[in-house]
N, C-alpha and C positions, 0 to 999 in steps of 0.2 A: 330642281327647287333651290333659289339666291336667299339666302337667309343671311340680312344684318344684325349684329350684335353692337349694342353702342352699350359701352361701359366696361371696360377692364377690371371691375373685380371678382369675388369670387361667384357673385351670382351670374355676371359677363363669361366667364372662363369656363362655368361648367355649364352654360347654355351653349356657347359653343363649342365646347367637345361634345357633347350629346345630339346636337344637332348631324354637325359631321359626322360621327360614330353611326345616324342613322342615315346617314346616305347625301344630305343636304351640301350645297357648295357655301360656305359659311364664309364669312368677312367681319372680325372682330375689329371695334374701334372704338380706339382710347385718347383722348387729351392729352395722358401723359405721356412721358418721353420712358416710361416703364410698366407694364403691367401691374396689378396687385400692391399699387401704393399704398392703399389703408390699411391693407393685409399684414402689411411689411411692420407696420407699427402698432397693428392686436395685439392684445395679452402683454403688453409692456415688451414687443417683440419677439416675443416666445410664442406666438400668434396660440389661442387657446380654439381649436380647428372644431370642435363639435361636444359636445356631452354625450358620455356612453351611457344613458340611462332608460327608461322606459316608455312605451309612449305617451301613457297616465304623466310620469314624472314630468316630460316634456311640456308635456301642454299647460301643466300645471307652471310652469315658467314663462307661459308666453303672455303679453299684457294687452297688447291688443289684438284683435279679430284669430284668437285661437281657433274655433270653429274654421273659417276658412282657411286654414292650414292644415287639416285632417286629413285632407287627399296627399296632398306634396308630403309630408312626414310619413306617412305610409308608404309611399314609393319609393321615395329616397332618406330614407332613416338613417340616425346616428350610426348604428350600424355598417350601414351603406358603406357611409362616409369616410368610416373606417377599412372596410375593406378596399374601398376606392386606393384609397394612400398605399394601403401597405402591400398591396397586390403591386404596385408599381414600387415598390419599395424602400419606401418611406416608411421608417423605424417609429414608431409610437407610444405615449407613456398616459396611462391613467392617473390622472392626481387626486386629492381632496376635493369632495364634491363630485368625482366623477368625470373631472375636466382633462378634456382628452389634448397631448401637446405632442410636438415630434420631440424624441429621444434627444436631438441635438440642441433642445429649445430656442432653434432659429428659426423665426417668419421666414425666411429667404429660402429655406430648403421646401418648405410647403411650396411657394411659389415658383420656384425649379420645376419643381413637379408637374406644375398646372401648364408652366410653357413649355416643359418638353411634349406634354399630351399635345396639347393645341398643335405643337409642329407635329408629331407623329399623327395626327388626326388630317393634317392640310389644311386647315384652318389657317387663312391668311390674314396676319396681324397689321394693322396698323396703327401703329402709334403718331404722338403729335398729330393727331387728326381727331378735329373737333368738329361735329356737325351742328351744325350751325341751322339748320332747317328740316324738318320732316313733311311732306307732303302725301298725302293715301289718295291714290290714282286708281281707277277701275278697275284694273287687273294687278296692282301693288303698290308699291311706295318709291317717292324722288327723293334721296338723300342728299342736301348740300353739305359741301363742306368749304373751305375756303377758298380751292381751285377747282371741285371738278363737281356734277350733278351724277350720281349712282344711282341707278335703279336696281331694288329688290323685290321677290315676289314677296315677301315674310321679314318684319320686323320686331325684336325682341329689343325692348329699354330696358336696362341694368345700369343704372346713372347713380344708385344710391341715392341718400338725402342732402343735407347741407352743413353735416358737423363735418370740424375736421377740412374745411375748403380748401386748404393748400394742398390736401390730396387728388383733388379732381371733384369733390364732390362739392357743386356750384348749384345742383337744382335742374339743370339740365331735360333732366326726364321732365319735370312739373309740365314746364313749359311746352313740350313736346308732345303731354298728355292733354292740355287745357285745349290747344289748339285743333285736336282731334279727339274736341267734344268732353274729355274726363272731368270730371269735379274731382278737387284736392281737397282731404280732409287737414285743415288748419296744423300746420306744422310746429310743432313742440320738441323742446331737450328733454333728451331721455338719457338716463343713466350718468347723472350730470350731478356737481354740487348741489346741495340747499344751501342758499343765503342766506344769514341771521344775523342780529344785532347783537352786540354785549359779549363776542367770544373774544376777540384781539388776544386777550390775556393767557387765552387758553390754547393759542397757535402751537401746531405741533405736537400737543395731546393724544395718545390713541389710548382707545379703551375697548376693551373687550366683554364681550358676555354682559352686552345693557340693550336695551329694548329703545329705539330712535322712531317718535310718534311725531305726528302732525296732527294738532289740536285746534280746536274752535270753541269757544266760551267752554272750556273743558271738558269737552267731547274728544272721544280719539274719533279720527277720520281714516286715519290709516298706521299701521306699524310695522318695523320691521325688528327682528333680532340679530345680533351679532358683534361684528365690529364696524367699530368708526374713527373718525380722525379729525379735530378743527383744525379749519385755516384760519387764517388770519379774518376773516369775513363772513366766514359758515362751516360747514361739516361737510364733510367726506368719507372714502371708506367704502368697505360694500352694502352697509346699512342704509348710507345715505343714498346709494346709487339706487338701490331696488327700490326707495320710496319715493325717488323723484319722478320715479316713472310711471307711479302709482297715484302722483298728485298732479300733475303736470297738467291733468285739463279741468282742475276745479275752477271753478268763475274767482273771480277777485273779490277776498274777503279778509276778514281780519282773522289771522292764524296765528300759533305759537309752535316752535319746534320743540318739544317735549322729550327728555331722556328720565330714563327709568335706572339708575345708577344699579338696583339690587332688584331686578325682576324674577329671581328664583327666591326671594323673600315675600311672601306678604305684610300685610302692615301688622300683623300680631305676631310673625317671626322676626321682621326685623326690628318692633319693639324691644321683642325678647334678647334680641342681639344685642341690642344700644346698652341695655341695664346692663347684658355680660360686660361689656367694655365698660363702661361707668364706674363698675366696682371693683375693676382693678385698676382704676387712673381717679379715686375720689377727691384727691388733693390736687389735680392737676388744672391749670389753664382748661377751660373748653375748649380753644382752640388747638391746644398739643392733646387733643382728646381722641382724634378721629384718624389719628397715623395708619390705624390697623386697619381701618372700615373703608377708606377713601384713597385715592392718589395724590400727594404734596400737591400737586396744583389746583385739586380742585377744592383742597378742603377749605381755604379760607372765603371761596364764592359760596359754597355751600353752610358755611357758620354765617356770613353774614346774609342770607335769604333768612337763616333758621329766626333771625334776631335776636339771638342768647348774645351777649354781651364777650368778646372773647374772653378776656380775663373775670371771667365770673368760674367760680371754684364746679366743677364736678358733680359735687354732694348738694351744692344748692339748687342746679336743676330742677325744675318744676315738670310735673307729668304731661301740663299741657304743653311747655315748652319741647320735650323731650317728641310730643307727637308732631309737634309743628317742623323739628327736622328731620322727622322719619319721611313727612309728607312733601318736604325743601328734594331730600333723597332719592322718593319714586317718581318727581313730578320738576327736574331740573328744568324749565321751560327759559326760552329766547323766544323775543318776536323775530315773527317771520319775513323777510325780505322780498322773497323770490325763489324761483330757480336762474340757476348759472346760464350766460349765453348759448344760444344753442350751435353756436360754432365748437362749443367745446363741451358737450354733450357725444358722449360713446355712438350712439345714434340720436337718428331722426324719427322722433313718433310725428304720427300725422302722414299724408302723402298720398298716392293715388287712392280714389274710394273703391274699397274690393269688393263694393255692390256691383261695381260695375263692372268685373274681373270674372271670368268663369275659372270655380277653384279648380276645377278639375283639369283644366287645360291650361291656364293663367292668358289665356284669349281674350282681349275687349270684346265686352259684347256690344260697345257700340262699332268698333271698326275690325272688320275680319280682314284676319293675319298680323292683326298688331298683339304683341303680348309682353307683358312685364315677370320680371324676377328680382328679390332681393329688396333691399330696403326702400328702394322708390315708392313702393306700395304702402299701405297703412298697417303695416304689421310691425312688433317689435317684441324685444323681449327682456330679462335678465339678464346678468353678466352669465359667463359660464359656459359659452362655446354656443350658445342656443342661437343668438342673432346669424351665427358664420353658417350655421347649419340650416337655418330660415334659408339663408342666401343660396346656399348648394341644393336644396330641397327644391325650391322653387325654378331655379332654374335648369334643373334636372328634369323640369317637367314643361317649362316653356320650349328649352331646346327638344325636347322628346317630341310635342306638340307642333310645333313650328315647320318640323322634317316633316311630317306626314301628307301625302299628297291628297 
């Protein structure tokens, strides 16, 4: 059984290793000069390989089509990914949020493990080898490169998305899928910055334990709790990245990015806190009374939004003004512009429609012998190692299925 794998990321490498381990003659094609180019920059160069959580927790972190992934995750779970690496000599560690990294904090060590395993399994690796055409024939597939036309019994497409195109993710797999009759769910940026107006003066300010929401006409559409960071034209950080993946398929509309600066306090408790703070600073100017409640760089913008004059003495502030201030603290909003360019999303949402793929085998329902793995499909998850695990799990299933006679 001759199997071609197109794409040398985690999904492609796992596909190739698994297929070869089950007796197939495997050739792995990658257009780059080395394998795992996007994996190299993952986790800020540390490679958050997986998330060592339960299956239930895992699926709660999958944004698009979690049910489609049930079989793949159960066949090759996060714990299997850990065992795959540690049994081959790579030491791992688990950090906050069950995030698994190599002890060395070097993504290159993960890539070296995969490259060594590919060699040990006898996989032929063709670097700098862009596949320019993929044709389905009666009993197999014809792959075209710049210099050759090659025949294979089965093909696994693991070309990734379109984010970080410099790593080779340029959407080739979508082209192949379309040519062979597949539908492509509209591509959207995921795990990216959220752009909004009016934040330039807050650039570089990070906040912890806040709730970041997208709202429309005062109604909350989606929200995330945790850490965030202001940029020159929007918000980033863990809450923004997760929120972006939940709102990237919304229709166009009039939205706002809203921040609850004190989510642990309801309106009544926040008012009690304000009364306590004000009682200690009764003769101060209003603008100088918020330093124990808010970061310094937020004080002026919150004070301005409250409508209370900066130089008004604290003891002169009315109950209505205090309520307005509390509302601003609980709902500091900025006009929503959109999501960052898809090029800068950590992953691509959308892709080959999973309705056209057998979830038990990753084989196309439209073209026998064609398989898909990883980000090229319409599957994506939050940060924390979930997306790489999806690549490994679907790659394992695709490789196993493609190698069966």
